N, C-alpha and C positions, 0 to 999 in steps of 0.2 A: 552697330549696338541694339537692333530690334532682337539679333539672337538673346543676345541678354538677357532684355527686358523679360521673354517667357520662360526663364527657366528657371525662378522663383517668382509668388507673390510678394515679394518684397516691395512691390512701384506702387508710391499712395496711389496712382488713379487706378492700375488694375484691382489693388484691393480694392477700393471705393464700389468701380464696377463689380468686384466678387459678389463685396457686402450687402450692398441695392440688392441685388442679384437671387442673394439667399436666404439671409435674413429670416424675410416672412415666411416663407416654405420648413424653415428649418423650426420656426416658435412654432408652427403649426404643426409641426410630425411632432415635436414634445408634449403640445399641450392635449391632442389627440393621445398620445401614447402615454401621458402621464398627470393628464388633469392640470388647470391653474394653480391650486396649493402648494405646487411645488416651485410655482415662480418662473414660469420655461423664460419667459424673454431676458433675465438674469445672464441665465445658463445662456441663452447664445450669446450674448454679451459677453461673458466669462468664456465662452469657446471661440471666437473672433478675436480677442485679445491673445488667446494662445497661438493663435496660427500668429497675427502679429508676431510676438515672439517669438516663434520658427521658420519664419517664412521663408531664410534662406534655405530651410532643408527641404520646404513642400513645393513640389513640381505645382504649376496650376493646375496641371490636368489630375491630381492628386487630391486637389485643395478641399473639394466637397467632402469627401469621404472621411477625410481629417476632419472637421467640423461639424458635419453628425458623429462623427465616432467620438469626439471631446468632450459634445454636449450632451450626446446619451448618456456618458460613463457620469458626468458631473449629475444629471438626474440621478442616476441611480446610488450614487453617489449621499446624497440629498433621499429619498428614498430610506437609506437605510440607517439612516442621522435620524428623518423623522420619527420608526422605529422607534427607537431610544428614547426619543423625547414624546414619546403617545405614554409609554409606560410610568414615564412621572408625571402623564399629564393631570390633572384636577379633573373632577367631573366641572360640565358647565352648568351655570343657569339655567331651572326653565323659561322658554317663551312663552309669552302672551298671544292670543291670537281670539278674534270677534269672529271666529269660525265655529261648525258647532262641531262635538268630537266627535263626531260620526265621519263628516267630513275630512275633519284633519286624519281623522287614523285611516279612512281610505287613499286619501291623496298621498299619504305615509307608504302605505304599502305599496300603492302603486309604484311611485319615485322609487321604491325601493327595488322591488319585484325589477323592473326597467334596468335600474345600475346594474343590478345582480345579472340580466340578462344578456347586458354588453359586455360586464363583465367578464363573461364564459367564455366568450369568444376568444377566439384566435388573436396572437397579435396584431397579427396581420390584416385579419378580416375586420379587427374593431377601428387601428388606422383605416383602412382606405374606409368604412363605415362612414367614419366619424368624419374624413374629409369630405368625401363625398355630399353628406347627406347633413351638418352643420356646418361648414363652409361654402357649400355648393361649388365646389372644383368638379369638375368635367372626369372623366373616366382619361383622358389626355395625361391631361395635369399630374393628376392623380400617378399616375405612369413613370413619367417623368421624376417628378420627384422622389421618389421611389425605385425609382432607375429598373421598372419590371416593364414587360408587356402592357397592353393593354385588356387583352383579355385576359391575364393574368388580374387583373385587376374589376374589372369582371366576377370572374370566378368568383373574387375574396367577397365583393358586394350583393353576389347575389347568393353567396353562401352564407352570411347575416345575417340578409332581412329572412330568409330561410329559418337559422335557427332564433333568431328573436321570433317568431311568428308561431314558431312552435311551442317556445317556451312562455309566452303571453299568450296566447290562445286563452284563456279565461279571461281576459280584460277585454 
């Protein structure tokens, strides 16, 4: 009977353990890759629902790559949908603040410069950098999540830092 238990992920306890082990890391991966605006938590839930619906077809050793692929594809579909929505969206009303116009302008320029610099990183560098700097994950944790070596994580993060320093040199 123990052989049947591990042929697929349909066992409720096995699925529950798998979900607890991987759901947060999958959410963080999607968050760093696509941002919060596209609601990565929903995509994580949807990916695990798809895994459960197809549990007989997915062996436990393939389940992690399956949910990551499904969640990534769901986010890409959402990105495509958002592009259509943005074409038809009206302008937002202006926000008001007590800060001086000069301060607001400088703050906005700095934020845009930083966002652009992070956006100009390669996807691999951006994901590793944000996991390390925003979440405080160690290189080893990032390596396990991304299924790469610790040296590869180091190279990505140091490459990202080098590019960011160069691009934001004037700040």
